[in-house]
C-alpha positions in Angstrom: 317.5 34.0 72.2 318.3 37.6 72.6 319.8 37.7 69.1 316.7 36.1 67.7 314.6 38.7 69.4 316.6 41.6 68.3 316.4 40.3 64.7 312.7 40.0 65.0 312.3 43.6 66.4 314.5 44.9 63.6 312.4 43.1 61.0 309.3 44.8 62.5 311.0 48.2 62.5 311.9 47.6 58.8 308.4 46.5 57.9 306.9 49.5 59.8 309.2 51.9 58.1 308.2 50.3 54.8 304.6 50.6 55.5 304.9 54.2 56.6 306.9 54.9 53.4 304.2 53.5 51.2 301.5 55.3 53.3 303.5 58.5 53.0 303.9 58.2 49.2 300.1 57.4 48.9 299.3 60.4 50.9 301.6 62.5 49.0 300.5 61.4 45.7 296.9 61.9 46.7 297.7 65.4 48.0 299.5 66.4 44.9 296.6 65.1 42.6 294.3 67.1 44.8 296.0 70.5 44.6 297.4 70.2 41.1 294.0 69.0 39.4 293.0 71.0 36.5 289.4 71.3 37.8 289.2 74.3 40.2 287.7 73.3 43.3 288.3 75.6 46.3 290.0 74.0 49.3 290.4 77.2 51.1 289.0 77.6 54.7 287.3 80.8 53.8 284.4 81.8 51.3 286.3 83.2 48.4 285.3 85.2 45.2 285.1 82.0 43.1 284.4 83.9 39.9 287.4 86.2 40.4 289.7 83.2 41.1 288.4 81.3 38.0 289.0 84.4 35.8 292.5 84.9 36.9 293.2 81.1 36.3 291.8 81.5 32.9 294.0 84.5 32.2 297.0 82.7 33.4 296.3 79.5 31.4 295.6 81.6 28.2 299.1 83.3 28.4 301.4 80.9 30.2 303.6 78.3 28.7 302.9 75.6 31.1 306.1 73.5 30.6 308.3 76.5 30.8 306.7 77.8 34.0 306.8 74.4 35.6 310.3 73.8 35.0 311.4 77.2 36.1 309.0 77.8 39.0 306.8 74.8 39.7 302.9 74.2 39.6 300.3 76.7 40.6 298.0 75.2 43.2 294.8 77.1 42.1 292.6 75.0 44.6 294.2 76.9 47.6 293.9 80.4 45.9 292.9 83.1 48.6 291.5 86.6 47.9 292.8 88.9 50.6 291.7 92.3 51.5 289.6 92.9 48.5 288.6 90.8 45.5 291.1 92.4 43.2 294.1 91.0 45.2 294.7 87.3 45.2 297.5 84.9 46.4 298.1 81.4 45.4 300.9 78.9 46.3 303.4 77.7 43.7 304.6 74.2 44.4 308.0 72.8 43.5 309.6 69.6 44.7 306.9 69.1 47.3 307.4 72.5 49.0 306.0 76.1 48.6 308.5 77.8 46.2 306.9 81.2 46.6 303.4 82.8 46.7 302.1 84.2 43.5 300.3 87.5 44.0 297.8 88.6 41.4 296.8 92.3 41.4 294.1 93.7 39.2 294.4 97.3 38.4 291.6 98.7 36.0 291.3 96.2 33.3 294.6 94.5 33.5 296.1 91.8 35.9 299.6 91.7 37.1 301.4 88.5 38.3 304.1 89.1 40.9 306.4 86.8 43.0 306.3 87.0 46.7 309.0 85.0 48.5 307.6 86.3 52.0 308.3 83.4 54.5 305.0 84.1 56.4 303.0 83.4 53.4 305.0 80.4 52.5 304.6 79.1 56.1 300.9 79.7 56.0 300.4 77.7 52.9 302.7 75.1 54.1 300.4 74.5 57.0 297.2 74.8 55.1 298.2 72.2 52.4 300.6 69.9 54.1 300.3 69.7 57.8 299.2 66.2 59.1 296.1 67.2 60.8 292.4 66.1 59.8 290.3 69.0 61.1 290.9 72.7 61.0 289.0 75.9 60.8 290.1 79.5 59.9 289.3 83.1 60.2 290.5 86.0 58.1 290.6 89.6 59.3 291.7 92.7 57.5 292.4 96.3 58.8 291.4 99.6 56.8 293.8 100.8 54.1 296.4 103.1 55.6 295.5 106.6 54.4 299.1 107.9 55.1 300.7 105.1 53.0 302.0 106.0 49.5 300.3 103.2 47.9 297.3 101.1 48.9 298.3 98.8 52.0 296.2 96.5 53.9 297.0 94.3 56.9 295.8 90.7 56.9 295.6 88.4 59.8 295.1 84.7 59.0 294.2 82.3 61.8 294.1 78.5 61.5 292.8 76.6 64.3 293.4 72.8 64.5 290.8 70.7 66.4 290.7 67.0 67.3 288.5 65.1 65.0 286.9 63.1 67.7 286.7 65.3 70.8 286.7 68.7 69.1 289.4 69.9 71.5 291.4 72.7 70.2 295.0 71.4 69.6 296.9 74.3 68.1 296.2 77.9 66.8 298.5 79.5 64.1 298.5 83.2 63.4 299.9 84.9 60.4 299.8 88.6 60.2 301.3 90.6 57.3 300.9 94.0 55.6 300.5 94.0 51.9 301.1 97.1 49.7 300.7 97.3 46.1 303.0 96.4 44.2 304.1 93.4 46.2 307.2 91.7 44.9 308.9 91.8 41.5 306.7 91.3 38.4 307.1 88.0 36.6 309.0 88.5 33.3 307.2 88.0 30.2 308.9 84.7 29.6 307.8 83.6 33.1 304.4 83.3 31.5 304.9 82.6 27.9 308.0 82.4 25.8 306.4 84.5 23.0 304.5 86.9 25.2 304.9 90.7 25.3 302.9 91.0 28.4 300.1 93.0 26.8 301.7 96.2 25.6 304.2 96.6 28.5 307.7 95.4 29.4 306.4 93.2 32.3 309.6 92.3 34.0 310.3 95.8 35.5 309.8 95.5 39.3 310.1 99.2 39.8 307.2 100.0 37.4 304.7 100.3 40.3 301.8 98.7 38.3 299.2 100.2 36.1 300.1 101.5 32.7 300.5 99.2 29.6 301.9 96.1 31.4 299.9 93.2 32.7 297.5 91.0 30.9 293.9 91.9 29.7 291.2 91.0 32.2 288.3 88.9 31.0 285.4 90.8 29.3 282.9 89.2 31.4 284.6 90.3 34.7 285.3 93.7 33.5 281.7 94.1 32.5 280.8 93.1 36.1 283.0 95.7 37.5 281.7 98.4 35.2 278.1 97.8 36.1 278.9 97.4 39.8 280.6 100.8 39.6 277.4 102.3 37.9 275.3 100.9 40.6 277.6 102.0 43.4 277.6 105.6 42.1 273.9 105.6 41.7 273.4 104.6 45.3 275.7 107.3 46.5 273.5 109.9 45.0 271.4 111.5 47.6 268.4 112.2 45.4 268.2 108.5 44.2 268.6 107.1 47.6 265.9 109.5 49.0 263.5 108.3 46.2 264.3 104.7 46.9 263.6 105.2 50.6 260.3 107.1 49.8 259.1 104.3 47.6 260.0 101.6 50.2 257.4 103.3 52.4 254.8 102.9 49.7 254.9 99.2 49.2 251.9 98.7 51.7 249.8 100.8 49.4 247.1 99.2 47.2 248.7 100.8 44.0 252.0 101.4 42.6 254.0 104.6 42.7 257.2 105.6 41.2 259.7 108.2 39.8 261.0 108.8 36.3 264.6 110.3 35.8 265.5 112.3 32.7 268.8 112.8 31.1 269.3 116.2 32.9 269.2 114.3 36.2 265.9 115.5 37.4 263.3 113.0 39.0 259.5 113.5 38.7 257.2 111.6 41.1 254.6 109.4 39.5 251.3 108.5 41.4 248.8 108.0 38.5 247.8 104.5 39.4 244.4 103.6 40.6 243.0 100.4 42.0 240.7 99.0 39.4 239.0 95.7 38.5 242.0 94.5 36.5 245.1 96.3 37.8 246.8 98.5 40.3 249.9 99.1 38.0 251.6 102.4 37.4 251.2 104.1 34.0 254.5 105.8 33.0 254.7 108.5 30.4 254.4 107.3 26.8 258.0 106.7 25.9 257.2 107.0 22.2 256.3 110.7 22.4 259.1 113.1 21.5 258.7 114.9 24.9 259.5 111.7 26.8 262.4 110.4 24.8 264.9 111.8 27.2 263.6 109.5 30.1 266.7 107.4 31.0 265.4 105.5 33.9 262.6 104.8 36.3 262.0 103.6 39.9 258.6 102.0 40.8 256.9 99.8 43.5 255.4 96.4 43.4 253.0 96.3 46.3 252.4 93.5 49.0 249.4 91.2 48.8 246.1 93.0 49.6 242.3 92.5 49.7 240.2 93.9 46.8 236.6 94.5 46.9 234.8 94.4 43.5 231.6 96.1 42.4 229.5 93.3 43.6 231.0 93.6 47.1 233.0 90.4 46.9 236.5 90.3 48.4 239.5 88.6 47.0 243.2 88.4 47.8 245.4 89.9 45.2 249.0 88.6 45.1 251.7 91.3 44.7 254.3 89.8 42.5 257.7 91.1 43.8 259.7 90.9 40.4 259.8 93.0 37.1 256.8 92.3 34.8 256.8 92.0 31.1 255.4 95.5 30.9 258.3 96.7 32.9 260.7 95.1 30.6 259.0 96.5 27.5 259.3 100.0 28.8 262.9 99.4 29.6 263.6 98.4 26.0 261.7 101.5 24.7 264.1 103.7 26.8 267.0 101.8 25.4 265.7 102.4 21.7 265.4 106.1 22.5 269.0 106.2 24.0 270.3 104.4 21.0 268.6 106.9 18.5 269.9 109.9 20.5 273.5 108.4 20.6 273.5 108.1 24.4 275.3 105.2 26.2 272.9 102.2 26.6 274.5 101.5 29.9 273.0 104.7 31.4 269.4 103.2 31.0 268.0 101.6 34.1 264.8 100.3 35.7 264.3 99.9 39.5 261.6 97.8 41.3 261.1 98.4 45.0 259.3 95.8 47.2 259.0 94.9 50.8 261.2 91.9 50.2 264.0 93.5 48.4 265.0 96.1 45.7 266.0 95.1 42.2 267.4 96.9 39.1 267.9 95.8 35.5 270.6 97.0 33.1 271.4 96.1 29.5 274.8 94.6 28.9 274.5 93.9 25.1 274.7 95.7 21.9 272.4 97.4 19.5 271.6 94.2 17.6 270.1 92.7 20.8 267.5 95.5 21.2 263.8 94.7 20.9 260.6 96.5 21.2 257.1 95.2 21.8 253.6 96.1 21.0 250.7 96.3 23.6 249.1 93.2 22.4 252.4 91.3 22.8 252.8 92.6 26.3 249.4 91.5 27.2 250.0 88.0 25.9 253.3 87.8 27.9 251.6 89.3 30.9 249.2 86.4 31.2 251.8 83.7 30.7 254.1 85.4 33.1 251.6 85.7 36.0 250.8 81.9 35.7 254.5 81.1 36.0 255.4 83.5 38.8 252.5 82.5 41.1 253.8 79.0 41.3 257.5 79.9 41.2 259.8 79.3 44.1 262.6 81.4 42.6 261.4 84.7 41.3 264.8 85.8 40.1 265.4 82.7 38.1 261.8 82.5 36.7 262.0 86.2 35.6 265.4 85.7 33.9 264.5 82.6 32.1 261.0 84.1 30.9 262.5 87.2 29.3 265.2 85.1 27.7 263.0 82.1 26.5 259.5 83.6 26.1 260.4 87.4 25.3 263.7 86.7 23.5 265.2 89.5 25.5 269.0 88.8 25.8 271.8 90.6 27.7 269.5 92.1 30.4 271.0 91.4 33.9 269.4 91.6 37.3 270.9 93.4 40.2 269.6 93.1 43.8 270.3 96.1 45.9 270.7 95.2 49.7 268.9 97.3 52.2 271.1 96.8 55.2 274.6 97.6 53.9 274.2 99.0 50.5 275.6 95.8 48.8 274.7 95.1 45.2 274.6 91.7 43.6 274.5 90.8 40.0 272.2 88.0 39.0 272.4 86.4 35.5 271.8 83.3 33.7 274.6 80.8 32.9 274.7 79.1 29.4 272.9 76.1 31.1 270.1 78.4 32.0 270.9 78.3 35.8 271.2 81.3 38.1 274.6 82.8 39.0 274.8 85.5 41.7 277.9 87.4 42.1 278.6 90.1 44.7 279.9 93.6 43.8 282.0 94.1 46.9 285.6 95.2 46.0 284.8 95.8 42.3 
């Protein structure tokens, strides 16, 4: 009897082990399929710079020999990529034989990116927990300290905290802390052959771990991301200009007026206040100096207000509520294009030309990111037709930014003009552009 019972228990144990093994294999297979999928879908606990991660992944795939890299190092789990400290520094786990082989650290310096290996055990342990630990519910926090001014190179301390909670009760079960200081460069550079058998690592030697970054090594950054970095830099430098910032603040106080006011900036850097607008039967808009006149061809930028809703009394004594549309108008875009044409004729950089709109709901700027073949000019009659169509669309719009970008692209055939929002509270800038599918894409400038 006892022998029969023991045999039965042994059979149960074998069956349980078999079931566990099957379940474990299924879980492992599902996990591997999840983190090795070609489609990038962030599984990080933190809000990341999606665009930067996708661009780095694109660079890697364009230059890597996938079979060579897989056989030598393993698979890159892009879904768990994490930007740390700033958007130009990225780390992503490399998986081999079901374990973290090392962390791949990606550093962007200027218009090139460098891939480096980091065997740091803290980083490996962090990604082991994030990817493989058998817990259902977790949350995280990411904190950084300021760069050490005494350090020879840029250093930053990252604290990663992962909190595990019970899926039913919400009880905190475990907290894991990971603190490490990262300095650039981190770890040895990957050899040229580590990415591609035929690669020359741009124009550099690639594998020299003492190179210290920069120079001719690394891989070219994507044109789209470099363009974003260039224009973010222009906006950041512009907002650091005291005169520009004072003018912006002054116009912010004018948005409650019943007329538009503004400034023009000439190529010598001087600003001139514009207050020629008058409240009339058909408009309250600001008339800027005629950009076609020789005396005004050195105007490189302008700032102006778009006012709040207000009550207008006509000549018969009747009152009406006039809506202040808090977005650039077709007339604004036409003047902007005239400034671009003048800059082109004079041989000045088109990237210097700008237009700013100040409202009580936010400040915006437009910049041209195209080439001379995309420049257009408009007649007054054309602008009038656009104005009536535009007004009808904007009054019913629930997304002024998207409606504006679609209108100038589809109706005015103006391409390569991006919209930038300038946040009031912390001087953050955001680029807003259309995707190929005509949807809106917003990207923050922080860290660029």
